[in-house]
N, C-alpha and C positions, 0 to 999 in steps of 0.2 A: 324552647319547647318544654312544656310542662305536662307531665303525665299524671293523670288523676285516675285512680282505681276506685270504683264505687262498688261496694259489696251490696248485692241485691238481696233484699229481705222482703218478707211479706208485710212488714210493718210500715204502714203509711206514715206514721208519726216519725219514724227514724229517717225516712227519705226527706221529709220536710225539714228536719233538723239539719241534715246535710246541705240542703239547698240554702238555708239561712246562713250556714257557716261559709259557704262559697260566696254569697253576696257580701258577707262581712269581710272576707279576705280580699275583696276587690274584684272578684270574678263577676262577670255580668251574666246575661241570660244563657240558657242551655243552647241557644242557636249559635252563640259564639263558640261554644265547645264543639259543636258540629263542624264549624268552619276550621277550627284548629285541627280536628281529626282529619278533615279533608286535605288540609295543607300537609299534615304529616304523611298521609297516604301518597300524595303527589311527590313529596320529597323522597320517600322510600322508593317509589317507582322510578323516578329520575336517577337516583343513585344506582339502582340495579341495572338500568339500561346503560349507564355509563360504564359500569364494571364489565358488563357483557360485551359492549363494543370495544373497550380497551383490550380485553382478552382476545377478542376476534382479530384485532389488528396485530397483536403480538404473534398469534398463531399464523396468520397469513405471511408475515415477514419471515418467520422461521421456515415456512414451507418454501418461500421464494429463494432461500439461500441454497436449496438443493437444485442442481442443474436439471435433473430429470423432471422434477415437479414443475420447475419454471417453464420448461418447454411445453408442458401440458396446459398451463394456465395462461401463458402469454403467447399470443398468436403471431406477433411481429418478430422477425428474426433479429438477433443482436447484430449491431454493426461491428465490424472488425473481428479480431481474433484475440482471445484471452492470452495474456502474456504467460508463457510457460518456461520450461527449462531451455528450450532450443530456439527461442525467438530472439533475433538480433535486431537492435534498433540502429545499427550502423552497418556500413558496407565493409566486409572483411577484406583485409589486404595481407599479402605475404611477401616477404623479402628474404633473399638468401645473401649472406655476406661471406666472401671467400678471402682467406689470407693469401696474399700474393708472395710467392717465393719461399715460403716456409711450410713445413708439414703441420706445425702446431705452435701455439704461443699462449699458454694458460694464464700468463700475467695480463694479457689484453682482454678486458671485459667489455661487453656490449650492454649499453644502458638504453632503456626505453622509458621515457618520461622520468629520468633520474633514478630509476630502480634497475638493478641488475637483471638482465633477461637472458644472459648466456655468456660463455667465454669460449675462446678458441682452443678447446682441448683437442680438437681435430682441425682440419683445415677450413671447415664451413660452420656457420651458425644460421639456423632458420628461425625467422621471427614472424609472429602473427600480429598484425597491427590493425588499428582502426584510424579513421580520419583524425588528423591533428596530432598523432603520436610523434614525439621527437626521438630520433635514433641518434645515439652518440657512442663514441668509444672512450673508455677510461684507460688511458695509457700512463697513469700516475706511477704504477709499479713496473713499468716497462723499462728495460735497460738498453734495448736495441731499437733501431728504427724498423717500423713495420708498415706495410701497405695493405689496405683492405679494399676490395672491389665488390660492387653490387652485381652479382652474376645472374640472379633470377628474381623476377618480381611478378606479382599478379597483374592481370590486364589493366586494372585501374591505377597502377603505379608505373606504367611503362616508360614514362618520361625520366625515371631515375636509373634505368638499366644501363650498366657499363660505367657508372660513376666510380672513380677511384679516389681514396682518401689516404693521406700519409699520416701516421701517428708516431710521435716521438715522445711526448710527455703531456700530462694534463688531460683535460676533457676536450675531445675533438668532435665537433658536430658532423654527422653524416648526412642526414636528410630529415625532412618533416613529411609525414605521410599525408600528402595532399591528393585526394582522389579526383580532383577536378582536372589535373594535368597541368 
């Protein structure tokens, strides 16, 4: 793109000298100059349209991130429910373990998926589980024999109710939270 600025004067001789210089530099007729001016104008218009459309898309996307504005602009309801703080993607399970024959045993730990979930500071431990959780007893620091019974479970773990496990040493498996029964 070559920009040519011609100073308009009343002198005809000066204009002819400029025309001769342009022909000498390799420029052709003034009609080609008009074509380049037209191309420059089209290019400028196309660039401006692109910038306006791009800014419009960015603005619309920013508006659609606001839930209130999205409801005004989009007429179709969204499928599902947005995930928030209290949405659970699994079925909750509860299990109560009770120490049989002893009031407490703080050395006996209850593990859920290998992590400590509680200990028998009292006679019972209440656990909240989800499907697939592995419940075990850590009796590695235990000096005496202890028995633990599953005394209460949620409805989806009813097949585990009443199971008794003896713990003397090491890691002792109790159950796997299988909600299918």
